[in-house]
C-alpha positions in Angstrom: -43.6 23.2 65.4 -45.6 22.5 68.9 -45.6 18.8 68.3 -41.8 18.9 68.1 -41.3 21.0 70.9 -43.8 18.2 72.8 -41.0 15.9 72.1 -42.1 14.3 68.8 -40.6 14.1 65.6 -42.3 15.6 62.9 -42.6 14.5 59.5 -45.5 17.0 57.3 -47.6 15.4 54.4 -49.4 18.2 51.9 -50.5 18.0 48.4 -48.3 21.5 47.6 -44.9 22.1 48.7 -44.3 24.1 51.7 -41.0 25.6 51.7 -41.2 27.1 54.9 -42.1 24.3 56.7 -39.7 23.3 59.1 -39.6 19.6 59.2 -39.2 16.7 57.0 -42.0 17.1 54.5 -43.5 14.2 52.1 -45.5 16.1 48.4 -48.5 13.8 47.7 -52.2 13.1 49.0 -52.3 13.3 52.6 -55.2 10.5 53.3 -53.7 8.7 50.8 -50.7 8.5 52.7 -51.9 8.1 56.0 -53.9 4.9 54.4 -50.6 3.9 53.2 -47.9 4.5 56.3 -50.1 6.2 58.8 -49.5 3.0 61.3 -45.8 3.3 60.8 -46.4 6.7 63.1 -47.2 7.1 67.1 -49.8 10.2 66.4 -51.6 11.8 63.1 -52.6 15.1 63.2 -54.7 16.2 60.7 -55.6 20.0 59.6 -57.8 19.5 56.7 -59.0 22.6 54.5 -62.1 24.4 55.8 -62.4 26.3 52.8 -65.5 24.3 52.0 -67.7 25.9 54.4 -65.9 29.6 54.2 -68.1 32.5 53.1 -66.7 32.2 50.0 -67.7 28.9 49.0 -71.6 29.9 49.7 -73.9 31.2 48.3 -73.0 32.6 44.2 -70.0 30.7 45.0 -71.4 27.1 45.9 -70.0 25.5 42.6 -66.2 26.4 44.5 -67.7 23.6 46.8 -66.0 20.9 44.6 -62.9 22.7 44.7 -62.4 22.7 48.2 -63.9 19.2 49.4 -64.7 18.4 53.1 -62.2 15.6 54.1 -62.8 15.2 57.2 -65.2 11.8 57.1 -62.3 10.1 54.5 -59.4 11.3 56.5 -61.0 10.3 59.6 -61.6 6.8 58.0 -57.6 6.7 56.8 -56.8 7.6 60.3 -59.1 4.9 62.0 -58.0 1.9 59.7 -54.0 3.3 60.3 -54.9 2.6 64.1 -53.0 5.2 65.3 -53.7 7.7 68.2 -54.7 10.9 66.4 -56.3 14.7 66.1 -58.2 16.4 63.9 -57.8 20.6 63.7 -60.9 22.0 62.1 -64.1 24.3 62.5 -66.4 21.0 62.0 -64.1 18.6 64.1 -65.5 17.3 67.3 -64.9 19.8 69.9 -63.4 17.7 72.5 -61.0 21.0 73.7 -61.5 24.2 72.4 -58.2 26.2 72.7 -57.9 30.1 72.6 -54.4 32.5 72.6 -56.0 33.8 75.3 -55.5 30.5 77.5 -51.5 30.6 76.7 -51.3 35.0 77.4 -51.0 35.2 73.2 -52.6 38.7 71.8 -54.7 36.9 70.2 -58.2 35.2 69.8 -58.1 32.3 67.5 -60.4 29.6 68.6 -59.3 26.0 67.6 -61.5 23.1 67.8 -59.3 20.1 68.2 -60.9 16.3 67.9 -59.0 13.6 69.7 -59.0 9.7 69.2 -56.9 7.3 70.7 -55.9 9.2 74.1 -57.9 11.8 75.8 -56.5 15.2 76.7 -57.3 17.9 79.1 -58.2 21.3 78.6 -57.9 24.7 79.9 -59.9 27.1 81.4 -61.1 29.7 79.4 -59.6 33.3 79.9 -62.1 35.7 79.5 -61.7 38.6 76.4 -60.7 41.7 78.0 -60.8 44.7 75.6 -61.3 44.7 71.8 -59.3 43.5 68.8 -57.6 46.2 67.3 -58.5 48.1 63.8 -61.0 49.0 62.0 -64.8 47.4 62.7 -68.0 49.6 60.6 -66.4 52.8 60.1 -64.3 53.0 63.5 -60.8 52.4 64.3 -60.7 50.7 67.6 -57.3 50.3 69.9 -57.2 46.9 71.6 -54.3 44.9 73.0 -55.4 41.3 70.4 -54.5 41.7 66.8 -56.5 40.9 64.0 -54.1 38.0 62.4 -56.4 37.2 59.0 -57.0 39.6 56.2 -54.8 42.1 54.7 -55.8 46.3 55.6 -58.1 47.8 57.9 -56.4 47.9 60.9 -54.8 43.9 60.1 -51.7 42.8 61.6 -48.6 43.1 60.3 -46.5 40.2 59.5 -44.0 40.6 62.5 -47.1 41.5 64.5 -48.3 37.7 63.8 -45.0 36.4 64.0 -44.9 37.8 67.1 -48.4 37.2 68.7 -48.6 33.4 68.0 -44.3 33.1 68.7 -43.8 31.9 64.9 -40.4 32.7 63.0 -40.0 29.4 60.2 -42.4 32.0 57.8 -42.5 35.6 57.1 -45.4 34.8 54.7 -48.8 36.5 55.2 -51.2 33.6 54.1 -49.5 30.8 56.2 -49.3 33.0 59.3 -53.4 33.9 58.8 -54.2 29.8 58.9 -51.3 29.0 61.1 -52.3 27.9 64.5 -50.2 28.5 67.3 -47.3 26.1 68.1 -47.9 26.7 71.8 -52.2 24.8 70.9 -50.0 21.6 70.1 -47.3 21.7 72.6 -50.1 21.7 75.3 -51.8 19.2 73.3 -48.5 17.0 72.4 -46.8 16.8 76.0 -50.4 15.3 77.4 -50.7 12.7 74.2 -47.3 11.9 74.7 -47.7 11.1 78.3 -50.6 9.1 77.3 -48.7 7.5 74.7 -45.8 6.2 76.1 -47.2 5.3 79.0 -49.9 2.9 77.4 -46.9 1.9 75.1 -43.9 1.5 77.4 -46.2 1.3 81.1 -44.4 4.2 81.9 -45.0 8.2 81.9 -43.2 10.8 79.9 
């Protein structure tokens, strides 16, 4: 949504159906789609799955790493071959920009790393975290100005609270909200990318 708010026409691609996705959607292998069609786009954004590095795929569940492969390398290669500017959002992405909800006045501590290629995004000052995340921690219930937009139970945010905290209206599915990037992040990046891409391509600014 943030890229759309920044002025881009958005097309999504995923191997699974995404019925709540608010823009034109192509079901298929995203890396293969980039290899075939990436050159047709002004900019490519990839949020490759990060389960390969999550707790569920460590220790006794190491066998699940084959189910959740690390796609950053193959995805980056496909985007470089397409020759278009790109963004990768992933915990293991190169941290060219790190964004947090506090930078945008959102009551959520959701740090996200963004790797940029073919353009040069500027970062925002990281507003100090003030207060606590509301919910249960080590047997004690805390009040706080931030909501926990992950998991379930233990004082985690409700669906309505997550929607409000991230300013997301197009889905009320919990697991989609727990994985979502607040649109303010990509709008901030998208406005910069649009200006730079237009300046380079047409000799003008957005």
